[in-house]
Backbone and ligand atoms as CSV (ligand in chain L), in Angstrom:
chain,resi,resn,atom,element,x,y,z
A,1,MET,N,N,50.401,6.406,37.405
A,1,MET,CA,C,48.928,6.605,37.437
A,1,MET,C,C,48.349,5.424,38.278
A,2,ALA,N,N,47.242,5.867,39.102
A,2,ALA,CA,C,46.666,4.893,39.958
A,2,ALA,C,C,45.902,3.931,39.153
A,3,VAL,N,N,45.882,2.663,39.625
A,3,VAL,CA,C,45.145,1.614,38.838
A,3,VAL,C,C,43.647,1.809,38.838
A,4,THR,N,N,43.148,2.704,39.789
A,4,THR,CA,C,41.758,2.936,39.903
A,4,THR,C,C,41.253,4.119,38.972
A,5,ASP,N,N,42.151,4.659,38.205
A,5,ASP,CA,C,41.972,5.699,37.294
A,5,ASP,C,C,40.700,5.455,36.380
A,6,THR,N,N,39.673,6.078,36.368
A,6,THR,CA,C,38.528,5.827,35.668
A,6,THR,C,C,38.728,5.932,34.175
A,7,GLN,N,N,39.708,6.716,33.832
A,7,GLN,CA,C,39.974,6.898,32.299
A,7,GLN,C,C,40.593,5.655,31.673
A,8,ASN,N,N,41.326,4.980,32.460
A,8,ASN,CA,C,42.072,3.806,31.894
A,8,ASN,C,C,41.771,2.459,32.408
A,9,THR,N,N,40.868,2.297,33.258
A,9,THR,CA,C,40.566,0.907,33.823
A,9,THR,C,C,39.044,0.667,33.435
A,10,SER,N,N,38.789,-0.443,32.786
A,10,SER,CA,C,37.365,-0.753,32.407
A,10,SER,C,C,36.437,-0.797,33.594
A,11,LEU,N,N,35.238,-0.529,33.308
A,11,LEU,CA,C,34.167,-0.585,34.375
A,11,LEU,C,C,34.174,-2.118,34.946
A,12,TYR,N,N,34.441,-3.038,34.047
A,12,TYR,CA,C,34.499,-4.447,34.390
A,12,TYR,C,C,35.627,-4.660,35.610
A,13,ASP,N,N,36.700,-4.142,35.276
A,13,ASP,CA,C,37.803,-4.312,36.315
A,13,ASP,C,C,37.493,-3.428,37.544
A,14,ARG,N,N,36.904,-2.217,37.401
A,14,ARG,CA,C,36.612,-1.473,38.616
A,14,ARG,C,C,35.526,-2.098,39.476
A,15,LEU,N,N,34.652,-2.869,38.894
A,15,LEU,CA,C,33.692,-3.648,39.712
A,15,LEU,C,C,34.211,-5.010,40.232
A,16,GLY,N,N,35.492,-5.193,40.070
A,16,GLY,CA,C,35.947,-6.478,40.701
A,16,GLY,C,C,36.138,-7.632,39.711
A,17,GLY,N,N,36.156,-7.335,38.436
A,17,GLY,CA,C,36.300,-8.492,37.469
A,17,GLY,C,C,35.088,-9.516,37.595
A,18,GLU,N,N,35.404,-10.795,37.154
A,18,GLU,CA,C,34.370,-11.775,37.088
A,18,GLU,C,C,33.544,-11.858,38.304
A,19,PRO,N,N,34.351,-12.163,39.487
A,19,PRO,CA,C,33.623,-12.388,40.778
A,19,PRO,C,C,32.799,-11.278,41.187
A,20,GLY,N,N,33.327,-10.035,41.024
A,20,GLY,CA,C,32.556,-8.829,41.426
A,20,GLY,C,C,31.369,-8.652,40.590
A,21,VAL,N,N,31.548,-8.763,39.294
A,21,VAL,CA,C,30.371,-8.534,38.318
A,21,VAL,C,C,29.287,-9.681,38.504
A,22,ARG,N,N,29.763,-10.831,38.672
A,22,ARG,CA,C,28.677,-11.916,38.827
A,22,ARG,C,C,27.974,-11.724,40.107
A,23,LYS,N,N,28.653,-11.297,41.225
A,23,LYS,CA,C,27.971,-11.129,42.451
A,23,LYS,C,C,26.919,-9.897,42.345
A,24,ILE,N,N,27.318,-8.873,41.647
A,24,ILE,CA,C,26.397,-7.718,41.593
A,24,ILE,C,C,25.180,-8.189,40.692
A,25,VAL,N,N,25.461,-8.825,39.609
A,25,VAL,CA,C,24.208,-9.240,38.794
A,25,VAL,C,C,23.324,-10.174,39.524
A,26,ASN,N,N,23.939,-11.104,40.333
A,26,ASN,CA,C,23.134,-11.977,41.051
A,26,ASN,C,C,22.249,-11.320,42.142
A,27,ASP,N,N,22.920,-10.354,42.810
A,27,ASP,CA,C,22.142,-9.529,43.870
A,27,ASP,C,C,21.071,-8.759,43.232
A,28,VAL,N,N,21.351,-8.148,42.041
A,28,VAL,CA,C,20.286,-7.329,41.493
A,28,VAL,C,C,19.098,-8.128,41.048
A,29,LEU,N,N,19.388,-9.332,40.414
A,29,LEU,CA,C,18.334,-10.259,39.950
A,29,LEU,C,C,17.522,-10.848,41.198
A,30,ASN,N,N,18.240,-11.158,42.241
A,30,ASN,CA,C,17.578,-11.722,43.485
A,30,ASN,C,C,16.649,-10.595,43.969
A,31,ARG,N,N,17.062,-9.324,43.922
A,31,ARG,CA,C,16.197,-8.297,44.416
A,31,ARG,C,C,15.102,-8.106,43.611
A,32,ASN,N,N,15.228,-8.117,42.211
A,32,ASN,CA,C,14.090,-8.043,41.308
A,32,ASN,C,C,13.078,-9.148,41.630
A,33,LEU,N,N,13.546,-10.362,41.716
A,33,LEU,CA,C,12.711,-11.596,42.000
A,33,LEU,C,C,11.893,-11.287,43.379
A,34,ASN,N,N,12.517,-10.802,44.264
A,34,ASN,CA,C,11.845,-10.524,45.640
A,34,ASN,C,C,11.148,-9.262,45.798
A,35,ASN,N,N,11.149,-8.361,44.823
A,35,ASN,CA,C,10.576,-7.107,44.815
A,35,ASN,C,C,9.028,-7.249,44.589
A,36,PRO,N,N,8.054,-6.914,45.560
A,36,PRO,CA,C,6.727,-7.150,45.395
A,36,PRO,C,C,6.137,-6.458,44.140
A,37,LEU,N,N,6.762,-5.442,43.702
A,37,LEU,CA,C,6.208,-4.606,42.543
A,37,LEU,C,C,6.621,-5.175,41.195
A,38,ILE,N,N,7.710,-5.970,41.189
A,38,ILE,CA,C,8.157,-6.482,39.731
A,38,ILE,C,C,8.473,-8.031,39.719
A,39,GLY,N,N,8.453,-8.649,40.929
A,39,GLY,CA,C,8.825,-10.043,41.073
A,39,GLY,C,C,7.935,-10.903,40.152
A,40,HIS,N,N,6.746,-10.515,39.979
A,40,HIS,CA,C,5.930,-11.510,38.988
A,40,HIS,C,C,6.488,-11.660,37.692
A,41,HIS,N,N,7.247,-10.584,37.158
A,41,HIS,CA,C,7.776,-10.773,35.963
A,41,HIS,C,C,8.841,-12.000,35.886
A,42,PHE,N,N,9.355,-12.368,36.998
A,42,PHE,CA,C,10.527,-13.376,37.050
A,42,PHE,C,C,10.021,-14.729,37.517
A,43,ARG,N,N,8.725,-14.836,37.985
A,43,ARG,CA,C,8.311,-16.032,38.577
A,43,ARG,C,C,8.443,-17.209,37.915
A,44,HIS,N,N,8.297,-17.191,36.492
A,44,HIS,CA,C,8.405,-18.545,35.749
A,44,HIS,C,C,9.712,-18.624,34.943
A,45,VAL,N,N,10.705,-17.802,35.320
A,45,VAL,CA,C,11.912,-17.651,34.624
A,45,VAL,C,C,13.081,-18.480,35.274
A,46,ASN,N,N,13.780,-19.121,34.465
A,46,ASN,CA,C,15.021,-19.862,35.009
A,46,ASN,C,C,16.110,-18.878,35.355
A,47,MET,N,N,16.094,-18.640,36.769
A,47,MET,CA,C,16.955,-17.484,37.136
A,47,MET,C,C,18.412,-17.732,37.067
A,48,GLU,N,N,18.718,-19.079,37.166
A,48,GLU,CA,C,20.149,-19.388,37.021
A,48,GLU,C,C,20.665,-19.108,35.562
A,49,LYS,N,N,19.825,-19.408,34.692
A,49,LYS,CA,C,20.105,-19.190,33.185
A,49,LYS,C,C,20.141,-17.617,33.029
A,50,LEU,N,N,19.042,-16.943,33.545
A,50,LEU,CA,C,19.037,-15.447,33.402
A,50,LEU,C,C,20.240,-14.706,33.940
A,51,MET,N,N,20.682,-15.306,35.222
A,51,MET,CA,C,21.991,-14.636,35.755
A,51,MET,C,C,23.071,-14.794,34.801
A,52,GLN,N,N,23.232,-15.975,34.258
A,52,GLN,CA,C,24.382,-16.224,33.447
A,52,GLN,C,C,24.343,-15.303,32.194
A,53,LEU,N,N,23.103,-15.098,31.504
A,53,LEU,CA,C,23.035,-14.339,30.263
A,53,LEU,C,C,23.146,-12.874,30.690
A,54,VAL,N,N,22.705,-12.396,31.760
A,54,VAL,CA,C,22.794,-10.986,32.118
A,54,VAL,C,C,24.360,-10.742,32.462
A,55,PHE,N,N,24.926,-11.707,33.109
A,55,PHE,CA,C,26.457,-11.470,33.392
A,55,PHE,C,C,27.159,-11.394,32.150
A,56,GLU,N,N,26.889,-12.286,31.095
A,56,GLU,CA,C,27.606,-12.167,29.882
A,56,GLU,C,C,27.341,-10.877,29.154
A,57,PHE,N,N,26.117,-10.468,29.124
A,57,PHE,CA,C,25.676,-9.251,28.464
A,57,PHE,C,C,26.532,-7.974,29.088
A,58,PHE,N,N,26.546,-7.897,30.455
A,58,PHE,CA,C,27.275,-6.835,30.995
A,58,PHE,C,C,28.781,-6.897,30.844
A,59,SER,N,N,29.270,-8.129,30.977
A,59,SER,CA,C,30.669,-8.345,30.825
A,59,SER,C,C,31.197,-7.728,29.428
A,60,MET,N,N,30.360,-8.235,28.416
A,60,MET,CA,C,30.718,-7.843,27.143
A,60,MET,C,C,30.569,-6.259,26.890
A,61,GLY,N,N,29.627,-5.700,27.609
A,61,GLY,CA,C,29.365,-4.279,27.321
A,61,GLY,C,C,30.297,-3.342,28.141
A,62,ILE,N,N,30.872,-3.852,29.275
A,62,ILE,CA,C,31.778,-2.971,30.053
A,62,ILE,C,C,33.277,-3.341,30.087
A,63,GLY,N,N,33.649,-3.978,29.151
A,63,GLY,CA,C,35.089,-4.342,28.987
A,63,GLY,C,C,35.494,-5.660,29.502
A,64,GLY,N,N,34.688,-6.555,29.789
A,64,GLY,CA,C,35.048,-7.907,30.189
A,64,GLY,C,C,35.305,-8.807,29.007
A,65,PRO,N,N,35.797,-9.977,29.226
A,65,PRO,CA,C,36.215,-10.945,28.098
A,65,PRO,C,C,35.064,-11.877,27.632
A,66,HIS,N,N,33.871,-11.806,28.061
A,66,HIS,CA,C,32.907,-12.769,27.732
A,66,HIS,C,C,32.030,-12.373,26.484
A,67,THR,N,N,31.511,-13.435,25.827
A,67,THR,CA,C,30.688,-13.178,24.752
A,67,THR,C,C,29.218,-13.478,24.984
A,68,TYR,N,N,28.376,-12.483,24.723
A,68,TYR,CA,C,26.834,-12.686,25.090
A,68,TYR,C,C,26.152,-13.693,24.078
A,69,THR,N,N,25.461,-14.654,24.640
A,69,THR,CA,C,24.882,-15.721,24.061
A,69,THR,C,C,23.337,-15.588,23.895
A,70,GLY,N,N,22.889,-14.537,24.543
A,70,GLY,CA,C,21.354,-14.486,24.553
A,70,GLY,C,C,20.816,-13.670,23.389
A,71,ARG,N,N,19.514,-13.313,23.464
A,71,ARG,CA,C,18.781,-12.668,22.451
A,71,ARG,C,C,18.984,-11.166,22.588
A,72,ASP,N,N,18.681,-10.406,21.507
A,72,ASP,CA,C,18.854,-8.971,21.559
A,72,ASP,C,C,17.661,-8.395,22.511
A,73,MET,N,N,17.906,-7.197,23.181
A,73,MET,CA,C,17.171,-6.733,24.143
A,73,MET,C,C,15.667,-6.522,23.784
A,74,ARG,N,N,15.379,-6.097,22.515
A,74,ARG,CA,C,13.978,-5.923,22.228
A,74,ARG,C,C,13.333,-7.327,22.042
A,75,THR,N,N,13.894,-8.231,21.553
A,75,THR,CA,C,13.249,-9.679,21.318
A,75,THR,C,C,13.080,-10.210,22.658
A,76,ALA,N,N,14.097,-10.152,23.577
A,76,ALA,CA,C,14.033,-10.751,24.906
A,76,ALA,C,C,12.960,-10.245,25.756
A,77,HIS,N,N,12.589,-8.946,25.558
A,77,HIS,CA,C,11.529,-8.337,26.426
A,77,HIS,C,C,10.210,-8.221,25.723
A,78,THR,N,N,10.079,-8.710,24.559
A,78,THR,CA,C,8.828,-8.655,23.878
A,78,THR,C,C,7.795,-9.559,24.562
A,79,GLY,N,N,6.600,-8.907,24.677
A,79,GLY,CA,C,5.475,-9.699,25.319
A,79,GLY,C,C,5.581,-9.734,26.782
A,80,LEU,N,N,6.525,-8.995,27.500
A,80,LEU,CA,C,6.616,-9.068,28.957
A,80,LEU,C,C,5.901,-7.950,29.456
A,81,HIS,N,N,5.514,-6.929,28.687
A,81,HIS,CA,C,4.716,-5.735,29.140
A,81,HIS,C,C,5.352,-5.078,30.352
A,82,ILE,N,N,6.567,-4.753,30.211
A,82,ILE,CA,C,7.390,-4.096,31.233
A,82,ILE,C,C,6.979,-2.577,31.122
A,83,SER,N,N,6.398,-2.000,32.222
A,83,SER,CA,C,6.147,-0.516,32.305
A,83,SER,C,C,7.232,0.376,32.589
A,84,GLU,N,N,7.113,1.558,32.446
A,84,GLU,CA,C,8.177,2.565,32.731
A,84,GLU,C,C,8.453,2.507,34.348
A,85,ASN,N,N,7.389,2.283,35.029
A,85,ASN,CA,C,7.488,2.151,36.568
A,85,ASN,C,C,8.208,0.956,36.973
A,86,ASP,N,N,7.981,-0.226,36.168
A,86,ASP,CA,C,8.782,-1.448,36.423
A,86,ASP,C,C,10.179,-1.149,36.167
A,87,PHE,N,N,10.495,-0.424,35.130
A,87,PHE,CA,C,11.849,-0.190,34.709
A,87,PHE,C,C,12.518,0.626,35.851
A,88,LEU,N,N,11.809,1.679,36.433
A,88,LEU,CA,C,12.371,2.462,37.464
A,88,LEU,C,C,12.610,1.705,38.720
A,89,GLU,N,N,11.696,0.833,39.006
A,89,GLU,CA,C,11.661,-0.061,40.233
A,89,GLU,C,C,12.954,-1.022,40.051
A,90,ALA,N,N,13.190,-1.542,38.887
A,90,ALA,CA,C,14.387,-2.403,38.568
A,90,ALA,C,C,15.676,-1.615,38.847
A,91,ASN,N,N,15.724,-0.299,38.347
A,91,ASN,CA,C,16.937,0.529,38.640
A,91,ASN,C,C,17.118,0.776,40.136
A,92,LYS,N,N,16.096,0.900,40.908
A,92,LYS,CA,C,16.144,1.082,42.365
A,92,LYS,C,C,16.884,-0.069,42.932
A,93,ASP,N,N,16.420,-1.263,42.545
A,93,ASP,CA,C,17.020,-2.573,42.956
A,93,ASP,C,C,18.530,-2.531,42.692
A,94,THR,N,N,18.905,-2.074,41.367
A,94,THR,CA,C,20.272,-2.041,41.010
A,94,THR,C,C,21.023,-1.101,41.869
A,95,LEU,N,N,20.525,0.039,42.259
A,95,LEU,CA,C,21.219,0.949,43.060
A,95,LEU,C,C,21.510,0.390,44.387
A,96,LEU,N,N,20.540,-0.177,44.952
A,96,LEU,CA,C,20.641,-0.889,46.312
A,96,LEU,C,C,21.660,-1.912,46.397
A,97,ALA,N,N,21.684,-2.806,45.294
A,97,ALA,CA,C,22.616,-3.803,45.167
A,97,ALA,C,C,24.106,-3.312,45.092
A,98,LEU,N,N,24.176,-2.166,44.226
A,98,LEU,CA,C,25.477,-1.567,44.101
A,98,LEU,C,C,25.965,-1.003,45.342
A,99,GLU,N,N,25.083,-0.363,46.163
A,99,GLU,CA,C,25.491,0.228,47.431
A,99,GLU,C,C,25.890,-0.864,48.339
A,100,GLU,N,N,25.098,-1.997,48.419
A,100,GLU,CA,C,25.367,-3.089,49.244
A,100,GLU,C,C,26.711,-3.621,48.984
A,101,ASN,N,N,27.228,-3.587,47.669
A,101,ASN,CA,C,28.456,-4.077,47.290
A,101,ASN,C,C,29.575,-3.121,47.318
A,102,GLY,N,N,29.350,-1.794,47.852
A,102,GLY,CA,C,30.293,-0.848,48.045
A,102,GLY,C,C,30.867,-0.273,46.763
A,103,VAL,N,N,30.018,-0.220,45.785
A,103,VAL,CA,C,30.360,0.339,44.440
A,103,VAL,C,C,30.343,1.973,44.558
A,104,GLY,N,N,31.373,2.622,43.956
A,104,GLY,CA,C,31.546,3.942,44.149
A,104,GLY,C,C,30.474,4.709,43.228
A,105,GLN,N,N,30.347,6.031,43.579
A,105,GLN,CA,C,29.377,6.944,42.906
A,105,GLN,C,C,29.600,7.035,41.394
A,106,ALA,N,N,30.903,7.106,40.918
A,106,ALA,CA,C,31.081,7.278,39.478
A,106,ALA,C,C,30.702,5.927,38.734
A,107,GLU,N,N,30.901,4.842,39.385
A,107,GLU,CA,C,30.435,3.598,38.745
A,107,GLU,C,C,28.895,3.444,38.782
A,108,LYS,N,N,28.306,3.906,39.863
A,108,LYS,CA,C,26.949,3.818,40.072
A,108,LYS,C,C,26.190,4.611,38.872
A,109,ASP,N,N,26.844,5.830,38.732
A,109,ASP,CA,C,26.334,6.733,37.625
A,109,ASP,C,C,26.445,6.161,36.216
A,110,GLU,N,N,27.547,5.516,36.011
A,110,GLU,CA,C,27.851,4.948,34.638
A,110,GLU,C,C,26.789,3.703,34.420
A,111,ILE,N,N,26.642,2.886,35.476
A,111,ILE,CA,C,25.783,1.792,35.305
A,111,ILE,C,C,24.355,2.209,34.996
A,112,ILE,N,N,23.872,3.202,35.717
A,112,ILE,CA,C,22.547,3.697,35.577
A,112,ILE,C,C,22.372,4.302,34.231
A,113,ALA,N,N,23.299,5.074,33.796
A,113,ALA,CA,C,23.294,5.636,32.392
A,113,ALA,C,C,23.255,4.571,31.275
A,114,ILE,N,N,23.956,3.397,31.657
A,114,ILE,CA,C,23.911,2.334,30.530
A,114,ILE,C,C,22.555,1.760,30.528
A,115,LEU,N,N,21.936,1.601,31.782
A,115,LEU,CA,C,20.524,0.909,31.827
A,115,LEU,C,C,19.563,1.850,31.114
A,116,ASP,N,N,19.612,3.264,31.406
A,116,ASP,CA,C,18.784,4.181,30.898
A,116,ASP,C,C,18.828,4.205,29.361
A,117,SER,N,N,20.052,3.972,28.830
A,117,SER,CA,C,20.158,4.030,27.495
A,117,SER,C,C,19.458,2.865,26.695
A,118,MET,N,N,19.113,1.810,27.434
A,118,MET,CA,C,18.423,0.653,26.838
A,118,MET,C,C,16.971,0.664,27.075
A,119,LYS,N,N,16.461,1.698,27.791
A,119,LYS,CA,C,15.084,1.648,28.339
A,119,LYS,C,C,14.075,1.422,27.115
A,120,GLY,N,N,14.302,2.131,25.980
A,120,GLY,CA,C,13.350,2.003,24.960
A,120,GLY,C,C,13.231,0.612,24.300
A,121,GLU,N,N,14.216,-0.216,24.406
A,121,GLU,CA,C,14.268,-1.598,23.981
A,121,GLU,C,C,13.649,-2.618,24.816
A,122,VAL,N,N,13.426,-2.010,26.200
A,122,VAL,CA,C,12.929,-3.015,27.246
A,122,VAL,C,C,11.480,-2.772,27.592
A,123,ILE,N,N,11.036,-1.530,27.669
A,123,ILE,CA,C,9.684,-1.304,28.191
A,123,ILE,C,C,8.651,-1.399,27.154
A,124,SER,N,N,7.417,-1.789,27.597
A,124,SER,CA,C,6.156,-1.750,26.820
A,124,SER,C,C,6.394,-2.394,25.497
A,125,GLN,N,N,7.194,-3.561,25.385
A,125,GLN,CA,C,7.311,-4.193,24.002
A,125,GLN,C,C,6.264,-5.378,23.940
L,1,HEM,C1,C,18.289,-1.967,30.579
L,1,HEM,C2,C,17.658,-2.927,31.494
L,1,HEM,C3,C,17.736,-4.431,31.227
L,1,HEM,C4,C,18.676,-5.283,30.699
L,1,HEM,C5,C,20.008,-4.750,30.295
L,1,HEM,C6,C,18.090,-6.516,30.633
L,1,HEM,C7,C,18.857,-7.685,30.221
L,1,HEM,C8,C,18.221,-8.908,29.988
L,1,HEM,C9,C,18.961,-10.036,29.402
L,1,HEM,C10,C,20.459,-10.028,28.888
L,1,HEM,C11,C,18.066,-10.997,29.343
L,1,HEM,C12,C,18.339,-12.515,28.772
L,1,HEM,C13,C,17.922,-12.560,27.380
L,1,HEM,C14,C,17.650,-13.940,26.916
L,1,HEM,O1,O,16.824,-14.663,27.540
L,1,HEM,O2,O,18.041,-14.304,25.635
L,1,HEM,C15,C,16.808,-10.568,29.901
L,1,HEM,C16,C,15.653,-11.287,30.094
L,1,HEM,C17,C,14.666,-10.962,30.825
L,1,HEM,N1,N,14.426,-9.769,31.335
L,1,HEM,FE1,FE,15.636,-8.095,31.205
L,1,HEM,N2,N,16.765,-6.537,31.120
L,1,HEM,C18,C,16.574,-5.164,31.499
L,1,HEM,C19,C,15.419,-4.818,32.130
L,1,HEM,C20,C,14.367,-5.620,32.492
L,1,HEM,C21,C,13.189,-5.275,33.408
L,1,HEM,C22,C,12.966,-3.873,33.919
L,1,HEM,C23,C,12.565,-6.342,33.616
L,1,HEM,C24,C,11.301,-6.555,34.478
L,1,HEM,C25,C,10.913,-5.734,35.602
L,1,HEM,C26,C,13.185,-7.501,32.968
L,1,HEM,C27,C,12.693,-8.773,32.830
L,1,HEM,C28,C,13.266,-9.732,32.173
L,1,HEM,C29,C,12.742,-11.091,32.155
L,1,HEM,C30,C,11.507,-11.593,32.830
L,1,HEM,C31,C,13.561,-11.843,31.261
L,1,HEM,C32,C,13.403,-13.407,30.904
L,1,HEM,C33,C,12.670,-13.594,29.671
L,1,HEM,C34,C,12.657,-15.002,29.291
L,1,HEM,O3,O,13.213,-15.946,29.946
L,1,HEM,O4,O,11.962,-15.318,28.346
L,1,HEM,N3,N,14.255,-6.977,32.235
L,1,HEM,N4,N,16.924,-9.258,30.314
């Protein structure tokens, strides 16, 4: 069986393990920071720390070996007033970063589905 078989290989491994996932997370967050529509949300944030926490969060969620040390999604986004449109804009940044990193369609679909599943915990809190 091929090692890229999506049934048997974790999403973490299919994205290139730690270096692959770290690069994608950093690229997404840099896009968010530089996106004129949502960048204001990140202006006073310690981006290095955020990159580490988001990396841990995804690693833990997609089959990687890391433990997430941050707050739960609802608590972390409370008071940020993230709109539905902000959420869609962030997803667009994610797709662009995934394309830039040569991520396949199946993986892109899985990642967007994961993000969409958490929308209710992130927006308008
Ligand atoms: C499903 C989508 C999302 C996930 C999985 C996610 C994940 C995270 C994680 C893991 C943290 C760190 C939590 C902590 O500091 O303890 C965080 C913080 C943060 N997120 Fe999100 N996030 C999502 C959507 C968004 C969106 C759409 C925005 C804004 C457009 C956003 C803005 C922020 C900001 C500004 C922080 C830093 C808060 C602070 O430092 O107090 N997030 N997010």
